[in-house]
Backbone as numpy.savetxt, mean C-alpha at the origin, in Angstrom:
# Nx Ny Nz CAx CAy CAz Cx Cy Cz
-6.99 -5.68 -0.62 -6.37 -6.39 0.48 -6.41 -7.89 0.22
-7.52 -8.37 -0.32 -7.63 -9.81 -0.57 -6.54 -10.28 -1.54
-6.30 -9.50 -2.60 -5.28 -9.89 -3.58 -3.90 -9.96 -2.95
-3.54 -8.95 -2.17 -2.22 -8.94 -1.53 -2.10 -10.11 -0.56
-3.15 -10.35 0.23 -3.13 -11.47 1.18 -2.98 -12.80 0.45
-3.72 -12.97 -0.66 -3.60 -14.20 -1.45 -2.21 -14.38 -2.03
-1.64 -13.29 -2.56 -0.28 -13.38 -3.12 0.73 -13.77 -2.04
0.64 -13.13 -0.90 1.60 -13.43 0.15 1.44 -14.85 0.68
0.21 -15.34 0.73 -0.03 -16.73 1.13 0.64 -17.68 0.15
0.69 -17.28 -1.12 1.33 -18.09 -2.15 2.84 -17.87 -2.21
3.37 -17.03 -1.32 4.80 -16.79 -1.28 5.27 -15.68 -2.20
4.34 -14.90 -2.74 4.68 -13.78 -3.62 4.56 -12.50 -2.80
5.66 -11.75 -2.64 5.58 -10.52 -1.85 4.68 -9.49 -2.53
4.02 -8.70 -1.74 3.14 -7.67 -2.27 3.10 -6.47 -1.34
2.67 -5.36 -1.89 2.51 -4.13 -1.11 1.18 -3.52 -1.50
0.35 -3.24 -0.52 -0.91 -2.55 -0.76 -0.60 -1.08 -0.94
-1.10 -0.49 -2.02 -0.95 0.94 -2.25 -2.36 1.51 -2.38
-2.67 2.48 -1.54 -4.00 3.09 -1.55 -3.88 4.53 -1.07
-4.95 5.28 -1.24 -4.92 6.65 -0.74 -5.19 6.64 0.77
-4.76 7.70 1.41 -4.81 7.80 2.86 -6.23 7.71 3.41
-7.21 7.95 2.60 -8.60 7.83 3.02 -8.95 6.41 3.48
-8.16 5.44 3.02 -8.49 4.04 3.25 -7.62 3.35 4.30
-6.92 4.11 5.13 -6.07 3.52 6.17 -6.88 2.63 7.10
-7.96 3.17 7.65 -8.76 2.39 8.60 -9.40 1.18 7.94
-9.90 1.34 6.72 -10.52 0.21 6.01 -9.48 -0.88 5.74
-8.28 -0.48 5.36 -7.22 -1.45 5.10 -6.84 -2.19 6.37
-6.73 -1.45 7.47 -6.41 -2.08 8.75 -7.50 -3.08 9.15
-8.76 -2.70 8.97 -9.87 -3.59 9.33 -9.88 -4.84 8.46
-9.65 -4.68 7.16 -9.61 -5.83 6.26 -8.44 -6.74 6.59
-7.28 -6.15 6.87 -6.12 -6.95 7.23 -6.40 -7.78 8.47
-7.00 -7.15 9.47 -7.31 -7.86 10.70 -8.32 -8.98 10.44
-9.33 -8.69 9.63 -10.36 -9.69 9.33 -9.78 -10.89 8.58
-8.79 -10.62 7.73 -8.18 -11.69 6.94 -7.03 -12.37 7.66
-6.60 -11.81 8.78 -5.43 -12.34 9.46 -4.17 -12.10 8.65
-4.17 -11.03 7.89 -3.05 -10.69 7.02 -2.31 -9.48 7.57
-1.08 -9.32 7.16 -0.29 -8.17 7.61 0.64 -7.71 6.49
0.06 -7.35 5.33 0.92 -6.95 4.22 1.52 -5.56 4.43
2.60 -5.31 3.74 3.17 -3.97 3.74 2.15 -3.04 3.09
2.09 -1.80 3.57 1.12 -0.84 3.07 1.77 0.50 2.86
1.46 1.13 1.75 1.89 2.50 1.46 0.65 3.29 1.12
0.44 4.39 1.83 -0.72 5.23 1.60 -0.26 6.57 1.04
-0.91 7.01 -0.01 -0.60 8.28 -0.65 -1.72 9.27 -0.37
-1.45 10.53 -0.64 -2.44 11.58 -0.38 -3.73 11.33 -1.15
-4.82 11.65 -0.52 -6.16 11.50 -1.10 -6.65 12.88 -1.49
-7.39 13.02 -2.56 -7.87 12.01 -3.48 -6.90 11.81 -4.64
-7.10 10.75 -5.38 -6.26 10.52 -6.55 -7.06 10.57 -7.85
-8.38 10.42 -7.80 -9.17 10.29 -9.02 -9.13 11.52 -9.92
-8.88 12.69 -9.37 -8.88 13.91 -10.17 -7.48 14.33 -10.62
-6.49 13.51 -10.34 -5.12 13.87 -10.70 -4.86 13.64 -12.19
-4.00 14.46 -12.74 -3.60 14.28 -14.13 -2.63 13.10 -14.23
-2.38 12.65 -15.46 -1.41 11.57 -15.65 -0.05 11.97 -15.10
0.33 13.21 -15.33 1.63 13.70 -14.84 1.67 13.68 -13.31
0.60 14.09 -12.67 0.54 14.07 -11.21 0.59 12.63 -10.69
-0.08 11.72 -11.38 -0.06 10.32 -10.95 1.34 9.72 -11.10
2.04 10.07 -12.18 3.42 9.59 -12.35 4.30 10.12 -11.22
4.14 11.40 -10.90 4.94 11.99 -9.80 4.61 11.32 -8.48
3.34 11.03 -8.25 2.93 10.35 -7.02 3.56 8.96 -6.95
3.52 8.23 -8.06 4.11 6.89 -8.11 5.62 6.95 -7.90
6.27 7.89 -8.56 7.71 8.02 -8.39 8.06 8.39 -6.95
7.21 9.18 -6.32 7.46 9.62 -4.96 7.35 8.51 -3.92
6.64 7.44 -4.25 6.50 6.35 -3.27 7.17 5.06 -3.74
7.86 5.09 -4.86 8.49 3.89 -5.40 9.46 3.25 -4.41
10.27 4.05 -3.73 11.23 3.49 -2.77 10.53 2.78 -1.63
9.44 3.37 -1.13 8.71 2.74 -0.04 8.07 1.42 -0.49
7.59 1.39 -1.72 6.99 0.17 -2.26 8.06 -0.91 -2.40
9.19 -0.55 -2.98 10.28 -1.52 -3.13 10.76 -2.03 -1.77
10.87 -1.12 -0.81 11.28 -1.53 0.54 10.28 -2.51 1.13
9.00 -2.27 0.89 7.97 -3.17 1.39 8.02 -4.54 0.76
8.51 -4.61 -0.46 8.61 -5.89 -1.15 9.76 -6.75 -0.62
10.80 -6.12 -0.12 11.97 -6.89 0.30 12.15 -6.97 1.81
11.44 -6.12 2.56 11.61 -6.09 4.02 10.81 -7.21 4.69
11.31 -7.69 5.81 10.51 -8.63 6.59 9.20 -7.96 7.00
8.14 -8.71 7.07 6.83 -8.16 7.41 6.80 -7.76 8.88
6.53 -6.48 9.11 6.43 -5.99 10.48 5.08 -5.36 10.75
4.26 -5.26 9.72 2.96 -4.63 9.87 3.04 -3.12 9.76
4.25 -2.61 9.53 4.41 -1.17 9.43 3.76 -0.66 8.16
3.27 0.55 8.23 2.69 1.17 7.06 3.27 2.55 6.91
3.30 3.02 5.70 3.83 4.33 5.41 2.71 5.17 4.84
2.54 6.37 5.38 1.54 7.28 4.84 2.27 8.49 4.29
2.14 8.71 3.01 2.80 9.83 2.36 1.82 10.97 2.18
2.24 12.15 2.46 1.41 13.34 2.25 1.99 14.13 1.08
1.63 13.73 -0.11 2.15 14.41 -1.32 1.02 15.07 -2.06
């Protein structure tokens, strides 16, 4: 969250991508930092996924990430169940 907040403060758009396990933690960090970056959450866990599964997960959320990079900041977050 700190990296995304720092990038956006510098005028560089960013999107936080994390597993769904971290929705509440991301919200708490965003509030603490006074930040409101775009967020995309994918199914948890990710650490045991194969490279092929990770590629499929990334491809499955690429549109949401791109949309978050170009959309006005609304604080909206997307949670994907893949």
